[in-house]
C-alpha positions as YAML, in Angstrom:
chain: A
units: angstrom
residues:
- id: 1
  name: MET
  ca: [6.41, -7.77, -0.58]
- id: 2
  name: PRO
  ca: [5.36, -11.25, 0.72]
- id: 3
  name: ARG
  ca: [3.04, -13.55, -1.42]
- id: 4
  name: VAL
  ca: [0.61, -16.18, -0.29]
- id: 5
  name: ARG
  ca: [-0.34, -19.50, -2.03]
- id: 6
  name: ALA
  ca: [-3.99, -19.55, -3.21]
- id: 7
  name: GLY
  ca: [-4.56, -22.83, -5.05]
- id: 8
  name: GLU
  ca: [-2.50, -22.83, -8.15]
- id: 9
  name: ILE
  ca: [-1.40, -19.25, -7.88]
- id: 10
  name: GLU
  ca: [0.35, -16.78, -5.48]
- id: 11
  name: LEU
  ca: [-1.18, -13.51, -4.40]
- id: 12
  name: GLY
  ca: [0.61, -10.45, -3.20]
- id: 13
  name: TRP
  ca: [-0.27, -9.22, 0.29]
- id: 14
  name: ARG
  ca: [0.70, -6.70, 2.86]
- id: 15
  name: GLN
  ca: [0.00, -6.06, 6.56]
- id: 16
  name: TRP
  ca: [-0.32, -2.77, 8.48]
- id: 17
  name: GLY
  ca: [-0.41, -2.76, 12.18]
- id: 18
  name: ARG
  ca: [-0.92, -5.41, 14.75]
- id: 19
  name: GLY
  ca: [-3.68, -6.42, 17.08]
- id: 20
  name: ASP
  ca: [-6.34, -8.99, 17.87]
- id: 21
  name: VAL
  ca: [-8.88, -7.61, 15.32]
- id: 22
  name: THR
  ca: [-8.15, -8.32, 11.74]
- id: 23
  name: VAL
  ca: [-9.58, -6.40, 8.77]
- id: 24
  name: VAL
  ca: [-8.99, -7.63, 5.17]
- id: 25
  name: PHE
  ca: [-8.94, -4.98, 2.42]
- id: 26
  name: ILE
  ca: [-10.34, -6.06, -1.01]
- id: 27
  name: HIS
  ca: [-9.41, -3.46, -3.63]
- id: 28
  name: GLY
  ca: [-11.12, -2.49, -6.75]
- id: 29
  name: ASN
  ca: [-10.62, -3.19, -10.46]
- id: 30
  name: LEU
  ca: [-7.41, -2.06, -12.16]
- id: 31
  name: ALA
  ca: [-6.08, -1.50, -8.63]
- id: 32
  name: SER
  ca: [-4.10, -3.08, -5.74]
- id: 33
  name: LYS
  ca: [-3.66, -3.26, -2.00]
- id: 34
  name: ASP
  ca: [-1.59, -0.11, -2.35]
- id: 35
  name: TRP
  ca: [-4.74, 2.09, -2.58]
- id: 36
  name: ILE
  ca: [-4.88, 2.32, 1.30]
- id: 37
  name: GLU
  ca: [-1.14, 2.80, 1.67]
- id: 38
  name: LEU
  ca: [-1.42, 6.53, 2.72]
- id: 39
  name: ALA
  ca: [-4.56, 5.88, 4.95]
- id: 40
  name: ALA
  ca: [-3.24, 2.81, 6.74]
- id: 41
  name: PRO
  ca: [-0.73, 4.60, 9.05]
- id: 42
  name: MET
  ca: [-3.83, 6.57, 10.49]
- id: 43
  name: PHE
  ca: [-5.83, 3.52, 11.22]
- id: 44
  name: PRO
  ca: [-6.53, 2.98, 15.04]
- id: 45
  name: SER
  ca: [-3.97, 0.95, 17.09]
- id: 46
  name: GLY
  ca: [-5.06, -2.63, 17.76]
- id: 47
  name: LEU
  ca: [-6.02, -3.41, 14.20]
- id: 48
  name: ARG
  ca: [-4.23, -5.75, 12.03]
- id: 49
  name: VAL
  ca: [-5.12, -4.74, 8.43]
- id: 50
  name: ILE
  ca: [-4.28, -7.06, 5.59]
- id: 51
  name: GLY
  ca: [-4.37, -6.01, 1.81]
- id: 52
  name: ILE
  ca: [-4.43, -8.84, -0.72]
- id: 53
  name: ASP
  ca: [-3.97, -8.35, -4.56]
- id: 54
  name: TRP
  ca: [-6.33, -10.03, -6.78]
- id: 55
  name: ARG
  ca: [-5.07, -12.50, -9.30]
- id: 56
  name: GLY
  ca: [-3.72, -10.36, -12.37]
- id: 57
  name: CYS
  ca: [-3.18, -7.36, -10.24]
- id: 58
  name: GLY
  ca: [-0.46, -5.74, -8.09]
- id: 59
  name: GLU
  ca: [2.08, -8.31, -7.11]
- id: 60
  name: SER
  ca: [-0.02, -11.34, -7.63]
- id: 61
  name: ASP
  ca: [0.39, -13.99, -10.39]
- id: 62
  name: ARG
  ca: [-1.31, -13.22, -13.84]
- id: 63
  name: PRO
  ca: [-2.67, -16.45, -15.20]
- id: 64
  name: LYS
  ca: [-3.50, -16.48, -18.85]
- id: 65
  name: PRO
  ca: [-7.23, -15.69, -19.18]
- id: 66
  name: ALA
  ca: [-9.69, -18.22, -20.51]
- id: 67
  name: ALA
  ca: [-11.39, -17.36, -23.74]
- id: 68
  name: ASP
  ca: [-14.53, -16.38, -21.83]
- id: 69
  name: TYR
  ca: [-12.58, -14.80, -18.95]
- id: 70
  name: SER
  ca: [-14.22, -17.32, -16.53]
- id: 71
  name: ASN
  ca: [-11.05, -17.73, -14.53]
- id: 72
  name: TYR
  ca: [-11.28, -14.01, -13.75]
- id: 73
  name: SER
  ca: [-15.00, -14.19, -12.49]
- id: 74
  name: MET
  ca: [-16.12, -12.54, -9.35]
- id: 75
  name: GLN
  ca: [-16.69, -16.01, -7.89]
- id: 76
  name: GLN
  ca: [-13.00, -16.96, -8.82]
- id: 77
  name: HIS
  ca: [-11.64, -13.84, -6.96]
- id: 78
  name: ALA
  ca: [-13.71, -14.54, -4.00]
- id: 79
  name: HIS
  ca: [-12.45, -18.21, -3.94]
- id: 80
  name: ASP
  ca: [-8.81, -16.93, -4.25]
- id: 81
  name: MET
  ca: [-9.42, -14.64, -1.33]
- id: 82
  name: LEU
  ca: [-10.88, -17.31, 0.89]
- id: 83
  name: THR
  ca: [-8.01, -19.72, -0.02]
- id: 84
  name: ALA
  ca: [-5.59, -16.92, 0.85]
- id: 85
  name: LEU
  ca: [-7.23, -16.34, 4.17]
- id: 86
  name: ASP
  ca: [-6.88, -20.11, 4.89]
- id: 87
  name: ALA
  ca: [-3.24, -19.97, 4.03]
- id: 88
  name: LEU
  ca: [-2.69, -16.95, 6.29]
- id: 89
  name: ASP
  ca: [-4.46, -18.75, 9.16]
- id: 90
  name: ILE
  ca: [-7.27, -16.06, 9.38]
- id: 91
  name: GLY
  ca: [-10.23, -17.83, 10.68]
- id: 92
  name: PHE
  ca: [-12.40, -14.75, 11.33]
- id: 93
  name: CYS
  ca: [-12.06, -11.22, 10.18]
- id: 94
  name: HIS
  ca: [-13.87, -8.09, 9.01]
- id: 95
  name: LEU
  ca: [-13.83, -6.73, 5.50]
- id: 96
  name: ALA
  ca: [-13.05, -3.32, 4.01]
- id: 97
  name: THR
  ca: [-13.71, -3.00, 0.27]
- id: 98
  name: HIS
  ca: [-13.50, -0.64, -2.59]
- id: 99
  name: SER
  ca: [-15.48, -0.62, -5.82]
- id: 100
  name: THR
  ca: [-15.51, -4.00, -7.43]
- id: 101
  name: GLY
  ca: [-14.15, -5.43, -4.17]
- id: 102
  name: GLY
  ca: [-17.65, -4.98, -2.92]
- id: 103
  name: ILE
  ca: [-19.31, -7.54, -5.10]
- id: 104
  name: ILE
  ca: [-16.20, -9.96, -4.65]
- id: 105
  name: ALA
  ca: [-16.84, -9.55, -0.89]
- id: 106
  name: ALA
  ca: [-20.54, -10.21, -1.33]
- id: 107
  name: ARG
  ca: [-19.65, -13.59, -2.87]
- id: 108
  name: MET
  ca: [-17.26, -14.33, 0.06]
- id: 109
  name: LEU
  ca: [-20.06, -13.46, 2.60]
- id: 110
  name: LEU
  ca: [-22.40, -15.83, 0.96]
- id: 111
  name: MET
  ca: [-19.83, -18.68, 0.59]
- id: 112
  name: GLN
  ca: [-18.54, -18.43, 4.18]
- id: 113
  name: PRO
  ca: [-20.95, -16.23, 6.19]
- id: 114
  name: GLN
  ca: [-19.59, -17.42, 9.56]
- id: 115
  name: ARG
  ca: [-16.06, -16.29, 8.75]
- id: 116
  name: PHE
  ca: [-16.75, -12.47, 8.70]
- id: 117
  name: GLY
  ca: [-18.11, -9.77, 10.90]
- id: 118
  name: ARG
  ca: [-18.48, -6.10, 9.94]
- id: 119
  name: VAL
  ca: [-18.04, -4.72, 6.20]
- id: 120
  name: PHE
  ca: [-16.82, -1.28, 5.38]
- id: 121
  name: ALA
  ca: [-17.71, -0.65, 1.71]
- id: 122
  name: LEU
  ca: [-16.40, 2.44, -0.14]
- id: 123
  name: ASP
  ca: [-18.22, 3.30, -3.35]
- id: 124
  name: PRO
  ca: [-18.86, -0.62, -3.77]
- id: 125
  name: VAL
  ca: [-20.04, -2.40, -6.98]
- id: 126
  name: THR
  ca: [-23.20, -3.81, -5.29]
- id: 127
  name: PRO
  ca: [-24.51, -7.36, -5.77]
- id: 128
  name: LEU
  ca: [-26.56, -6.13, -8.72]
- id: 129
  name: GLY
  ca: [-23.29, -6.06, -10.70]
- id: 130
  name: MET
  ca: [-22.82, -3.58, -13.59]
- id: 131
  name: SER
  ca: [-23.54, -3.44, -17.26]
- id: 132
  name: PHE
  ca: [-20.78, -2.70, -19.94]
- id: 133
  name: ASN
  ca: [-21.67, -2.46, -23.67]
- id: 134
  name: ALA
  ca: [-19.30, -3.22, -26.55]
- id: 135
  name: ASP
  ca: [-18.11, 0.32, -26.81]
- id: 136
  name: GLN
  ca: [-17.28, 0.57, -23.02]
- id: 137
  name: ILE
  ca: [-15.27, -2.71, -23.24]
- id: 138
  name: GLY
  ca: [-13.58, -1.37, -26.28]
- id: 139
  name: LEU
  ca: [-12.45, 1.47, -24.22]
- id: 140
  name: PHE
  ca: [-10.82, -0.77, -21.78]
- id: 141
  name: ARG
  ca: [-9.09, -2.51, -24.66]
- id: 142
  name: ALA
  ca: [-7.89, 0.91, -25.87]
- id: 143
  name: MET
  ca: [-6.50, 1.65, -22.43]
- id: 144
  name: MET
  ca: [-4.37, -1.39, -22.59]
- id: 145
  name: ALA
  ca: [-2.40, 0.16, -25.34]
- id: 146
  name: SER
  ca: [-2.38, 3.85, -24.02]
- id: 147
  name: LYS
  ca: [-0.87, 4.95, -20.88]
- id: 148
  name: GLU
  ca: [-2.26, 8.55, -21.58]
- id: 149
  name: LEU
  ca: [-5.72, 7.26, -22.01]
- id: 150
  name: THR
  ca: [-5.41, 5.13, -18.88]
- id: 151
  name: ARG
  ca: [-4.35, 8.04, -16.88]
- id: 152
  name: THR
  ca: [-7.33, 10.04, -18.17]
- id: 153
  name: VAL
  ca: [-9.87, 7.46, -17.41]
- id: 154
  name: MET
  ca: [-8.30, 6.64, -14.05]
- id: 155
  name: ALA
  ca: [-8.50, 10.28, -13.11]
- id: 156
  name: THR
  ca: [-12.37, 9.96, -13.14]
- id: 157
  name: ALA
  ca: [-11.95, 7.52, -10.40]
- id: 158
  name: ALA
  ca: [-10.39, 10.12, -8.20]
- id: 159
  name: SER
  ca: [-11.89, 13.29, -9.64]
- id: 160
  name: SER
  ca: [-11.43, 15.55, -6.63]
- id: 161
  name: LEU
  ca: [-7.61, 15.36, -7.17]
- id: 162
  name: PHE
  ca: [-7.88, 17.29, -10.43]
- id: 163
  name: GLU
  ca: [-8.77, 20.89, -11.52]
- id: 164
  name: PRO
  ca: [-12.40, 20.73, -12.61]
- id: 165
  name: ASP
  ca: [-11.70, 22.36, -16.00]
- id: 166
  name: SER
  ca: [-9.06, 19.68, -16.81]
- id: 167
  name: MET
  ca: [-11.69, 17.04, -16.49]
- id: 168
  name: ALA
  ca: [-13.63, 18.19, -19.44]
- id: 169
  name: ALA
  ca: [-13.91, 15.94, -22.74]
- id: 170
  name: ASN
  ca: [-10.56, 15.95, -24.64]
- id: 171
  name: ALA
  ca: [-8.85, 17.74, -21.85]
- id: 172
  name: ILE
  ca: [-5.68, 16.45, -20.02]
- id: 173
  name: PRO
  ca: [-6.35, 15.92, -16.27]
- id: 174
  name: ARG
  ca: [-4.20, 18.45, -14.25]
- id: 175
  name: PHE
  ca: [-3.60, 17.93, -10.59]
- id: 176
  name: ARG
  ca: [-4.64, 20.41, -8.11]
- id: 177
  name: GLU
  ca: [-1.85, 22.10, -6.05]
- id: 178
  name: GLY
  ca: [-0.38, 20.84, -2.92]
- id: 179
  name: LEU
  ca: [-1.26, 17.10, -3.20]
- id: 180
  name: GLY
  ca: [2.24, 16.04, -2.39]
- id: 181
  name: GLU
  ca: [2.45, 12.27, -1.66]
- id: 182
  name: ILE
  ca: [-1.08, 11.70, -2.94]
- id: 183
  name: GLN
  ca: [-0.07, 12.85, -6.38]
- id: 184
  name: ALA
  ca: [3.05, 10.58, -6.17]
- id: 185
  name: LEU
  ca: [1.01, 7.55, -5.17]
- id: 186
  name: PHE
  ca: [-1.52, 8.30, -8.01]
- id: 187
  name: ASP
  ca: [1.40, 8.41, -10.59]
- id: 188
  name: ARG
  ca: [2.78, 5.06, -9.19]
- id: 189
  name: ILE
  ca: [-0.78, 3.55, -9.35]
- id: 190
  name: ILE
  ca: [-1.04, 4.42, -13.06]
- id: 191
  name: GLU
  ca: [2.25, 2.53, -13.68]
- id: 192
  name: GLN
  ca: [1.00, -0.32, -11.76]
- id: 193
  name: THR
  ca: [-2.47, -0.33, -13.49]
- id: 194
  name: PHE
  ca: [-0.77, -0.52, -16.85]
- id: 195
  name: GLY
  ca: [0.72, -3.70, -15.98]
- id: 196
  name: VAL
  ca: [-2.35, -5.80, -14.90]
- id: 197
  name: SER
  ca: [-3.56, -8.92, -16.84]
- id: 198
  name: GLU
  ca: [-5.94, -8.80, -19.76]
- id: 199
  name: GLY
  ca: [-8.15, -10.99, -17.50]
- id: 200
  name: ILE
  ca: [-8.53, -7.74, -15.51]
- id: 201
  name: TRP
  ca: [-8.84, -5.15, -18.21]
- id: 202
  name: ILE
  ca: [-11.43, -7.04, -20.09]
- id: 203
  name: GLY
  ca: [-12.47, -9.88, -17.96]
- id: 204
  name: THR
  ca: [-13.77, -7.59, -15.12]
- id: 205
  name: PRO
  ca: [-16.39, -5.63, -17.30]
- id: 206
  name: VAL
  ca: [-17.30, -8.97, -18.96]
- id: 207
  name: ASN
  ca: [-17.77, -10.73, -15.68]
- id: 208
  name: LEU
  ca: [-19.57, -7.66, -13.94]
- id: 209
  name: THR
  ca: [-21.99, -7.64, -16.92]
- id: 210
  name: ARG
  ca: [-22.67, -11.43, -16.43]
- id: 211
  name: GLU
  ca: [-23.46, -10.73, -12.75]
- id: 212
  name: ARG
  ca: [-25.97, -8.01, -13.72]
- id: 213
  name: GLU
  ca: [-27.63, -10.22, -16.29]
- id: 214
  name: SER
  ca: [-27.82, -13.35, -14.05]
- id: 215
  name: ARG
  ca: [-29.41, -11.55, -11.10]
- id: 216
  name: GLU
  ca: [-28.09, -14.25, -8.83]
- id: 217
  name: LEU
  ca: [-26.60, -12.12, -6.18]
- id: 218
  name: GLU
  ca: [-29.29, -9.46, -6.48]
- id: 219
  name: ARG
  ca: [-31.73, -12.15, -5.53]
- id: 220
  name: ARG
  ca: [-29.67, -13.21, -2.46]
- id: 221
  name: MET
  ca: [-29.01, -9.79, -1.03]
- id: 222
  name: SER
  ca: [-31.34, -10.43, 1.95]
- id: 223
  name: GLU
  ca: [-29.22, -13.24, 3.01]
- id: 224
  name: ILE
  ca: [-26.22, -10.88, 3.68]
- id: 225
  name: ARG
  ca: [-26.78, -10.09, 7.30]
- id: 226
  name: HIS
  ca: [-23.36, -8.76, 8.30]
- id: 227
  name: PRO
  ca: [-23.31, -5.15, 9.47]
- id: 228
  name: HIS
  ca: [-22.35, -2.72, 6.51]
- id: 229
  name: LEU
  ca: [-21.32, 0.80, 6.43]
- id: 230
  name: VAL
  ca: [-21.42, 1.91, 2.72]
- id: 231
  name: LEU
  ca: [-19.89, 5.25, 1.80]
- id: 232
  name: TRP
  ca: [-20.51, 6.99, -1.68]
- id: 233
  name: GLY
  ca: [-18.84, 10.07, -2.86]
- id: 234
  name: GLU
  ca: [-21.31, 12.41, -4.34]
- id: 235
  name: ARG
  ca: [-18.86, 13.11, -7.24]
- id: 236
  name: ASP
  ca: [-18.64, 9.41, -8.10]
- id: 237
  name: GLY
  ca: [-19.45, 8.84, -11.71]
- id: 238
  name: TRP
  ca: [-18.88, 5.14, -11.68]
- id: 239
  name: ILE
  ca: [-21.34, 3.67, -9.14]
- id: 240
  name: PRO
  ca: [-24.98, 4.55, -9.58]
- id: 241
  name: PRO
  ca: [-26.61, 5.61, -6.28]
- id: 242
  name: THR
  ca: [-29.84, 3.86, -7.29]
- id: 243
  name: ASP
  ca: [-27.92, 0.57, -6.92]
- id: 244
  name: LEU
  ca: [-26.56, 1.55, -3.48]
- id: 245
  name: ARG
  ca: [-30.01, 2.34, -2.37]
- id: 246
  name: ALA
  ca: [-31.33, -0.90, -3.52]
- id: 247
  name: MET
  ca: [-28.57, -2.70, -1.68]
- id: 248
  name: ALA
  ca: [-29.19, -0.71, 1.58]
- id: 249
  name: GLU
  ca: [-32.92, -1.52, 1.37]
- id: 250
  name: ALA
  ca: [-32.55, -5.23, 0.56]
- id: 251
  name: MET
  ca: [-29.79, -6.07, 3.13]
- id: 252
  name: PRO
  ca: [-31.00, -6.31, 6.77]
- id: 253
  name: ASP
  ca: [-28.13, -4.22, 8.44]
- id: 254
  name: CYS
  ca: [-26.81, -1.82, 5.88]
- id: 255
  name: ARG
  ca: [-26.25, 2.00, 6.41]
- id: 256
  name: LEU
  ca: [-25.48, 4.15, 3.37]
- id: 257
  name: VAL
  ca: [-23.73, 7.54, 3.78]
- id: 258
  name: VAL
  ca: [-23.28, 10.03, 1.03]
- id: 259
  name: VAL
  ca: [-20.04, 12.11, 1.51]
- id: 260
  name: PRO
  ca: [-19.88, 15.37, -0.20]
- id: 261
  name: ASN
  ca: [-17.07, 16.65, -2.50]
- id: 262
  name: ILE
  ca: [-15.61, 13.34, -2.92]
- id: 263
  name: GLY
  ca: [-15.26, 11.06, -6.02]
- id: 264
  name: HIS
  ca: [-14.95, 7.35, -6.38]
- id: 265
  name: SER
  ca: [-11.88, 6.81, -4.21]
- id: 266
  name: MET
  ca: [-11.85, 8.45, -0.88]
- id: 267
  name: ASN
  ca: [-9.05, 6.20, 0.18]
- id: 268
  name: LEU
  ca: [-6.80, 7.89, -2.35]
- id: 269
  name: GLU
  ca: [-8.31, 11.34, -2.60]
- id: 270
  name: VAL
  ca: [-8.64, 12.17, 1.12]
- id: 271
  name: PRO
  ca: [-6.71, 9.31, 2.98]
- id: 272
  name: ALA
  ca: [-7.20, 11.07, 6.41]
- id: 273
  name: LEU
  ca: [-11.18, 11.13, 6.02]
- id: 274
  name: TYR
  ca: [-11.06, 7.48, 4.78]
- id: 275
  name: ALA
  ca: [-9.06, 6.65, 7.90]
- id: 276
  name: GLY
  ca: [-11.41, 8.41, 10.10]
- id: 277
  name: TYR
  ca: [-14.50, 6.45, 8.74]
- id: 278
  name: PHE
  ca: [-12.42, 3.30, 8.87]
- id: 279
  name: GLY
  ca: [-11.53, 4.00, 12.57]
- id: 280
  name: ALA
  ca: [-14.95, 4.80, 13.53]
- id: 281
  name: TRP
  ca: [-16.39, 1.60, 12.09]
- id: 282
  name: PHE
  ca: [-13.60, -0.80, 13.35]
- id: 283
  name: GLY
  ca: [-11.77, 1.04, 15.99]
- id: 284
  name: GLY
  ca: [-14.18, 0.13, 18.85]
- id: 285
  name: LEU
  ca: [-13.71, -3.53, 18.15]
- id: 286
  name: ALA
  ca: [-9.95, -3.17, 19.00]
- id: 287
  name: ALA
  ca: [-10.74, -1.70, 22.44]
...
């Protein structure tokens, strides 16, 4: 896969489709651009969709984390993305985000508002950030040492892929029948997740907690005037709907849609449904 220079590092990136309308996908924590791999072939023609891996993830460089993880902050990821867009000669684009990609995008929108059009946000971490206590951060540290634990926790981010009884405490998540290529992609994603930088494993919850405590972005939500379509899966146990409602109320042009029977990752759980929403939001722009 190609890589693009972003300051002192290189980031992995991939393009799906061609057209005059460009949409850049910002993935979530412990993830990569590959999370839209199954949905992308179903996006409308006329769209050029580009996924870029964060530093520390996917096929990007993994710089050694600073002691305070400041070089893996949300602002640093936003700066990396903007620098990568410069290198790719993308002067204007729309954004599609997932999970923590949402708050990275919020920083991008505030840093260079004129550069972006519409935003399609799937189960986003809002500008309010998130709070993680010492036990929760300890869980991430334990995941670094256990692929089995990593798989169990990551299953909660795609809960509709698994038999409900297998998602109980101390159980081993068991796939539903008939998932085919979705199951294969999930298994590959687990392998990929296990290789991310400590700056991602620990730095992301640390820095999201700082965002929550600083309230900087929370106070600036009204400045984000870009049209937003926000989807939240009703089985998402990661993103509190109260935060999404606060975001929708504070931002001038933000629509929140609750999707039944879906967890945190529609792009992986039901790629065709994700592609349908994606196409409805961006497809008319390519006409």
